[in-house]
C-alpha positions in Angstrom: 0.0 0.0 0.0 1.2 3.5 -0.7 -0.1 7.1 -0.6 -1.1 8.0 -4.1 -2.9 11.3 -3.6 -2.8 14.3 -1.2 -5.6 16.9 -0.8 -5.5 19.9 1.5 -8.4 22.1 2.5 -8.8 25.4 4.3 -11.8 24.9 6.6 -13.5 28.0 8.2 -16.6 27.5 10.4 -18.2 30.8 11.5 -19.2 31.1 15.1 -22.6 32.6 16.0 -21.0 34.4 19.0 -17.5 35.8 19.3 -15.1 33.7 21.4 -12.5 35.5 23.5 -9.8 32.8 24.3 -7.5 33.5 27.2 -4.7 31.7 25.3 -4.6 34.8 23.0 -5.7 37.6 25.4 -7.7 40.4 23.8 -8.1 38.5 20.5 -11.6 38.0 19.3 -12.1 34.6 17.5 -15.0 34.6 15.1 -14.3 31.4 13.3 -13.1 27.8 13.9 -10.3 27.4 11.4 -8.1 24.4 10.5 -6.2 22.8 7.7 -7.7 19.4 6.7 -5.6 16.8 5.0 -7.0 13.9 3.0 -4.6 11.1 2.1 -5.7 8.5 -0.4 -3.9 5.2 -1.0 -3.6 3.2 -4.2 -6.2 0.9 -2.7 -8.7 3.7 -2.4 -8.6 4.1 1.4 -9.0 7.6 2.7 -7.3 9.0 5.8 -8.0 12.4 7.4 -6.5 14.6 10.0 -6.6 18.3 10.9 -4.2 21.0 12.1 -5.5 24.1 13.9 -4.8 27.3 12.0 -5.1 31.1 12.3 -6.1 31.4 8.6 -4.5 30.3 5.3 -0.9 30.3 6.6 -0.3 26.7 5.2 -1.1 27.8 1.6 2.2 26.5 0.4 2.3 23.3 2.4 1.1 21.0 -0.5 4.2 21.7 -2.7 6.4 20.7 0.2 4.5 17.5 1.2 4.2 16.1 -2.3 7.8 15.1 -2.6 7.9 13.7 0.9 4.7 11.6 1.2 3.6 10.5 -2.3 4.6 6.9 -2.7 5.2 6.3 1.0 3.6 3.3 2.8 1.2 4.8 5.3 1.6 1.7 7.4 5.3 2.4 7.9 4.8 4.9 10.7 8.5 5.2 11.6 9.1 6.3 8.0 6.2 8.7 8.0 7.4 10.2 11.3 10.9 10.7 9.9 9.6 12.3 6.7 7.3 14.7 8.6 10.2 15.7 10.9 12.4 16.3 7.8 9.7 18.5 6.2 9.4 20.4 9.5 12.9 21.6 9.2 11.6 24.0 6.6 9.2 25.8 8.9 5.9 24.1 9.7 5.1 21.7 12.5 3.8 18.7 10.5 3.1 15.9 13.0 -0.6 16.7 12.9 -0.5 14.8 9.5 0.6 11.5 11.0 -2.9 10.6 12.4 -4.2 10.5 8.8 -2.0 7.5 8.3 -3.3 5.9 11.4 -6.8 6.5 10.0 -5.8 4.6 6.9 -4.3 1.8 9.0 -7.4 1.4 11.1 -9.7 1.4 8.1 -7.6 -1.1 6.3 -7.8 -3.5 9.2 -11.4 -2.8 10.2 -10.4 -1.6 13.7 -10.4 1.7 15.7 -7.0 3.2 16.1 -7.1 2.8 19.9 -7.5 -1.0 19.4 -4.4 -1.1 17.2 -2.5 0.7 20.0 -3.6 -2.0 22.5 -6.6 -0.2 24.0 -10.2 -1.2 24.4 -13.6 0.4 24.1 -14.9 1.9 27.4 -16.9 4.9 28.6 -14.8 7.9 29.6 -15.7 10.8 31.9 -15.1 14.3 30.5 -14.5 17.5 32.3 -15.8 20.9 31.3 -12.8 22.9 30.0 -13.7 26.6 29.8 -11.8 28.8 27.3 -12.5 32.3 28.5 -11.9 34.2 31.8 -15.2 35.4 33.2 -15.8 37.5 36.3 -16.5 35.3 39.4 -20.3 35.7 39.7 -20.9 34.8 36.0 -18.5 31.8 36.1 -20.2 30.5 39.3 -23.6 30.6 37.6 -22.1 28.8 34.6 -20.4 26.1 36.6 -23.5 25.4 38.7 -25.4 25.0 35.5 -22.8 22.6 34.2 -23.0 20.6 37.4 -26.8 20.2 36.8 -25.8 18.7 33.4 -23.7 16.1 35.0 -20.2 17.6 34.9 -18.2 16.8 38.1 -15.0 18.5 37.1 -14.2 21.8 35.4 -11.2 23.9 34.4 -10.9 27.6 34.9 -8.8 30.2 33.2 -6.7 33.0 34.7 -5.0 35.8 32.8 -4.9 39.0 34.9 -1.9 41.3 34.9 -1.7 41.2 38.7 -1.4 38.1 40.8 -3.8 39.4 43.4 -6.6 39.6 40.8 -6.0 35.9 39.7 -6.1 34.9 43.4 -9.2 36.9 44.1 -10.9 35.3 41.0 -10.4 31.7 42.0 -11.2 32.4 45.7 -14.5 33.9 44.8 -15.4 31.1 42.3 -14.6 28.4 44.9 -16.6 30.2 47.5 -19.5 30.6 45.1 -19.7 26.9 44.1 -18.6 25.4 47.4 -17.1 22.0 47.3 -19.5 20.7 44.7 -17.1 20.3 41.8 -13.5 19.3 41.3 -11.6 22.3 39.8 -8.4 22.9 37.9 -6.8 26.1 36.6 -5.0 26.8 33.3 -2.6 29.7 33.5 -1.9 29.5 29.7 1.8 30.5 30.3 3.3 27.5 28.5 3.2 29.3 25.1 2.4 32.9 26.0 0.9 34.8 23.0 0.7 38.6 23.2 -0.3 39.8 19.7 -3.0 42.0 21.2 -3.0 42.3 25.0 0.4 42.2 26.7 0.1 40.0 29.8 3.3 39.5 31.8 4.9 36.1 31.8 4.9 34.3 35.2 8.1 33.7 37.0 8.7 30.9 39.5 7.9 33.0 42.5 4.4 34.0 41.1 3.7 30.4 40.1 4.7 29.1 43.6 2.4 31.6 45.3 -0.5 30.9 43.0 -0.1 27.1 43.5 -0.3 27.6 47.3 -3.4 29.6 46.8 -4.9 26.9 44.7 -4.2 24.4 47.5 -6.0 26.7 49.9 -9.0 26.8 47.6 -9.2 23.1 47.0 -8.0 23.4 43.3 -6.7 20.0 42.1 -4.2 21.0 39.4 -2.4 24.0 37.9 -1.8 23.8 34.2 1.1 25.4 32.3 2.1 28.0 35.0 5.6 28.5 33.3 7.0 28.6 29.8 6.9 25.1 28.3 10.6 25.0 27.7 11.6 26.2 31.1 12.5 22.7 32.2 14.4 23.7 35.4 11.7 26.2 36.4 8.9 23.6 35.9 10.9 21.0 37.8 11.4 23.3 40.7 7.8 24.3 40.8 6.6 20.6 40.7 8.9 19.8 43.6 7.6 22.6 45.7 3.9 22.6 44.7 1.2 21.3 47.1 -1.0 20.5 44.1 -0.5 18.7 40.8 1.5 20.7 38.1 0.6 19.8 34.5 1.8 20.6 31.0 3.6 19.6 27.8 0.6 20.1 25.6 2.3 21.8 22.7 5.9 20.8 23.2 7.7 19.4 20.1 7.2 15.7 20.8 9.5 13.3 22.5 12.6 15.3 21.7 11.5 17.9 24.3 9.3 15.9 26.6 11.9 13.3 27.3 13.9 16.2 29.0 10.8 16.9 31.1 10.8 13.3 32.4 14.5 13.5 33.1 14.1 16.6 35.1 10.7 15.5 36.5 8.8 18.6 35.4 5.1 17.5 35.9 2.7 15.3 37.8 0.5 15.0 34.7 1.6 15.1 31.1 -0.8 16.6 28.5 0.7 16.2 25.0 -1.8 16.8 22.2 -1.2 14.3 19.4 -1.9 17.0 16.8 1.0 19.1 18.1 3.4 17.0 20.2 4.7 14.5 17.8 1.7 12.7 16.4 0.2 9.5 17.7 3.5 7.6 17.7 5.3 10.0 20.0 2.3 10.5 22.3 2.1 6.7 22.7 5.8 6.9 23.7 5.0 9.5 26.3 2.1 7.4 27.7 4.6 4.5 28.1 7.0 6.9 29.9 4.2 8.0 32.2 3.7 4.4 33.2 7.5 3.9 33.7 7.9 7.1 35.8 4.6 6.7 37.7 3.2 9.9 36.2 -0.3 10.5 34.7 -1.5 11.3 31.2 -4.4 13.5 30.2 -4.2 15.1 26.7 -4.9 18.6 25.6 -7.9 18.7 23.2 -8.5 22.4 22.5 -8.3 22.2 18.7 -11.3 21.0 16.7 -13.5 17.9 16.5 -11.0 15.9 14.5 -8.3 16.7 17.0 -10.6 15.7 19.8 -11.1 12.3 18.2 -7.4 11.8 17.8 -6.7 12.5 21.5 -9.7 10.5 22.5 -8.1 7.5 20.8 -5.0 8.1 22.9 -6.9 8.0 26.2 -8.7 4.8 25.0 -5.3 3.3 24.1 -4.2 3.9 27.7 -6.1 1.2 29.6 -4.8 2.4 32.9 -6.0 6.0 32.5 -8.5 7.1 35.1 -8.5 10.9 34.7 -11.4 12.7 33.0 -10.8 13.8 29.4 -10.7 17.5 28.6 -14.0 18.6 26.9 -13.7 22.1 25.4 -16.9 24.1 26.0 -17.5 27.8 26.3 -21.1 28.6 25.7 -22.5 30.3 23.7 -19.5 30.7 21.4 -17.4 27.5 21.5 -20.0 24.7 21.3 -20.0 21.2 19.7 -21.8 22.4 16.5 -19.0 24.8 15.6 -16.2 23.0 17.3 -16.7 19.9 15.2 -18.0 21.7 12.1 -17.6 19.0 9.5 -18.3 15.9 11.6 -21.1 14.9 13.9 -21.1 16.8 17.2 -19.5 15.0 20.2 -21.7 15.2 23.2 -21.5 13.4 26.6 -24.4 11.9 28.4 -26.2 13.3 31.4 -23.4 12.0 33.7 -20.6 13.6 31.6 -19.6 10.3 30.1 -18.6 9.8 26.5 -19.4 6.4 25.2 -16.8 4.8 22.9 -17.0 4.8 19.2 -16.3 1.6 17.3 -15.9 2.8 13.7 -12.6 1.8 12.2 -9.8 4.3 11.9 -9.8 7.5 14.0 -13.6 7.1 14.5 -15.1 10.2 12.9 -16.8 10.4 9.5 -16.4 13.5 7.3 -19.7 15.1 6.3 -19.0 15.9 2.7 -21.9 18.3 2.4 -20.5 20.3 5.4 -17.0 20.1 4.0 -18.2 21.6 0.8 -20.0 24.4 2.8 -17.1 25.3 5.1 -14.0 24.1 3.3 -12.0 25.1 0.2 -9.6 22.7 -1.4 -6.4 24.6 -2.1 -4.1 21.8 -3.1 -4.3 18.4 -4.8 -1.5 16.3 -6.1 -1.1 12.7 -7.2 2.0 10.7 -8.2 1.2 11.4 -11.8 0.9 15.2 -11.4 4.0 15.2 -9.3 5.9 13.4 -12.0 4.8 16.0 -14.6 5.8 18.8 -12.2 9.3 17.3 -11.7 9.7 16.8 -15.5 8.6 20.4 -16.1 11.1 21.8 -13.5 14.0 19.4 -13.8 13.8 18.0 -17.3 12.9 14.4 -18.4 16.4 13.0 -18.0 16.8 14.3 -14.5 13.3 13.3 -13.5 13.9 9.7 -14.6 17.2 9.6 -12.7 15.5 10.9 -9.6 12.7 8.4 -9.9 15.2 5.5 -10.3 17.3 6.7 -7.4 14.3 7.2 -5.0 12.9 3.7 -5.8 16.3 2.1 -5.2 16.7 3.7 -1.7 15.3 2.5 1.6 15.5 3.7 5.2 15.0 7.1 6.7 
């Protein structure tokens, strides 16, 4: 089997209400945007994946990928990982593409990806992961409403300029809801973005003080309180903290996260398989969590396809008992617009997600919705790539390159 065709789409799903994510303070998000990739094999099997985007910044990605992926065996994940890493040297993070090969693998064998990874179908509890910072009274009302809908756990956001205001916010929220819900807090400091509002980066002293305040207010975990490449700072905080410190959602896969294990940076590792090395490297991180007696709970704040990819990773980890992040900020970031081109993902009245059993990654692209919200900007096959090389390099050189490539193996 080999990849015979690549298609890329810009997908843009308008939100009915503006979303104000704390990860980009001051930035109004009016659309859910991502790049969709469709890989087709010579057997006619289709594999999909998606990478979050700000707009059309991957416009030139197709020309880069053609020479790397066409003709590659999608079942040879080590080779796919190597090629995507090589392509990444030129500018883009490309590991979000690897799950499309897993989608093909699962469909070819008639099994969900999590089964191929050694997992099994089981219901999973989800927690309500908010995306905005609201004033305390409003957030208390929202959380109590979520509790009535079955959510037992929720995650708050803080992003004030002054530490005292972050502390006051969580104190008032905890006081307002009492002990009725498990709470965590995301500081969004791991990859601080300041293209609009300039919020100061936390230092170790501020993170320590906030962690102590979290303990005083019965907060279970503190997420990304320091820069995600401040290995020594995160390790020092983890050692001193009275609550769980979590992170590693967007780090560049095993190359970086192995350092975190060596320095013991976190209690809980949260790699997102659409960012942190794809499925192969996140599975490696799960195994390291077992070996080091640490926990795994992936970041899922991307889109519906990304949620499915990380849902597979939790199902693959049979020992996992933590609730799965469920992005939800009503009325803006809701399943209809979060998923966009696939069926909305909704938990039951006890905040449980029941397992999918469809082969591959588990979702099914709604072609009608893809046509409505998506625009294909690139398509290439082995044949069109061959013509392109002939046109640019000449027939003789093109034939020599083809012969040379076919005679080579390895990474």
